[in-house]
C-alpha positions as CSV (number, residue, x, y, z in Angstrom):
1,M,24.9,-31.6,49.9
2,F,24.9,-28.1,50.6
3,E,27.6,-25.9,49.1
4,P,27.7,-21.9,50.1
5,F,26.8,-19.5,47.7
6,I,26.1,-22.3,45.5
7,G,22.8,-24.3,47.0
8,A,21.8,-27.9,47.4
9,R,23.0,-30.4,44.9
10,V,22.7,-34.1,44.8
11,G,25.5,-35.9,46.2
12,E,27.9,-38.2,43.7
13,I,27.3,-41.8,43.7
14,A,30.4,-43.8,43.5
15,A,30.6,-47.7,43.4
16,E,33.3,-47.8,45.6
17,S,31.0,-46.4,48.3
18,I,29.3,-49.8,48.8
19,V,32.1,-51.6,50.8
20,E,32.4,-48.7,53.0
21,V,28.4,-48.9,53.4
22,F,28.9,-52.6,54.7
23,T,32.1,-51.9,56.7
24,L,29.9,-49.1,58.5
25,L,27.0,-51.1,58.8
26,E,29.0,-54.3,60.6
27,A,30.5,-52.0,63.0
28,M,27.4,-50.5,64.2
29,E,25.5,-53.7,64.0
30,V,28.2,-55.2,66.2
31,T,27.4,-52.5,68.8
32,S,23.6,-52.4,68.5
33,S,23.3,-55.9,68.6
34,R,25.8,-56.1,71.7
35,M,23.5,-53.8,73.4
36,A,20.5,-55.3,72.2
37,C,21.3,-59.5,73.3
38,G,21.8,-58.3,76.9
39,R,18.1,-56.5,77.0
40,L,15.8,-58.5,74.7
41,A,13.0,-60.3,76.0
42,P,11.9,-63.8,75.1
43,E,8.7,-62.1,73.3
44,E,11.0,-59.7,71.2
45,L,13.7,-62.3,70.3
46,A,10.8,-64.4,68.9
47,E,9.2,-61.0,67.2
48,L,13.0,-60.4,66.0
49,E,13.0,-64.0,64.3
50,T,9.7,-63.3,62.6
51,I,11.2,-59.9,61.1
52,V,13.9,-62.5,59.8
53,A,11.7,-65.0,58.7
54,H,9.5,-62.4,56.7
55,M,12.7,-61.1,55.2
56,D,13.3,-64.6,53.7
57,T,10.2,-64.3,52.1
58,L,11.2,-61.4,49.9
59,T,14.3,-62.2,48.1
60,A,12.6,-61.8,44.9
61,D,11.6,-58.2,45.5
62,A,14.7,-55.9,46.4
63,E,12.5,-53.1,47.2
64,A,10.3,-54.8,49.8
65,W,13.3,-56.3,51.2
66,S,15.2,-53.8,51.8
67,Q,12.3,-52.0,53.7
68,Q,12.3,-54.9,55.9
69,N,16.0,-54.9,56.3
70,R,15.7,-51.3,57.7
71,H,13.1,-52.5,60.0
72,F,15.2,-55.1,61.3
73,H,18.1,-52.7,62.2
74,E,15.6,-50.0,63.4
75,F,13.9,-53.3,66.0
76,I,17.7,-54.0,67.4
77,C,18.6,-50.4,68.0
78,S,15.4,-49.6,69.7
79,R,15.6,-52.6,71.9
80,A,19.2,-51.7,72.2
81,G,19.1,-48.1,73.6
82,T,21.5,-46.8,71.0
83,Q,19.9,-43.7,69.6
84,L,23.0,-42.2,68.2
85,V,23.9,-45.6,66.4
86,A,20.4,-46.0,65.2
87,G,20.5,-42.2,63.5
88,L,24.0,-43.0,61.9
89,I,22.4,-46.6,60.6
90,A,19.6,-44.5,59.2
91,K,22.2,-42.5,57.3
92,V,24.0,-45.1,56.1
93,L,20.7,-47.3,55.0
94,D,19.6,-44.3,53.1
95,H,23.1,-43.9,51.3
96,W,22.4,-48.1,50.7
97,D,18.9,-47.2,49.3
98,R,20.8,-44.7,46.8
99,L,23.7,-46.9,45.8
100,H,21.7,-50.3,45.0
101,R,19.0,-48.1,43.2
102,H,22.0,-46.9,41.1
103,F,24.3,-49.8,40.4
104,L,22.3,-53.0,41.4
105,K,19.0,-52.3,39.4
106,E,20.2,-54.6,37.0
107,V,21.2,-57.5,39.7
108,L,18.4,-57.3,41.5
């Protein structure tokens, strides 16, 4: 975050943001998924299934799973042609990365 006459500072991390992050992701996923469904070729659908199957193997490694989850969202947005949504999802996932590293490190 940048404040005039003060400079850059790290934004606060609030646990309440977790619900907001998932609400935003849900809304954007619906939009991009709808668009992608009409455009996915059979081989792209197979690639999406491979991405999800790979995610299933990473449940013990939170960082690797998180990176594969990001790849999953990027793949769908790229096939949907929703560049604006892709940019917004990237920002929300960046925020999620900060949140889960701060609040969920003991859980993961």
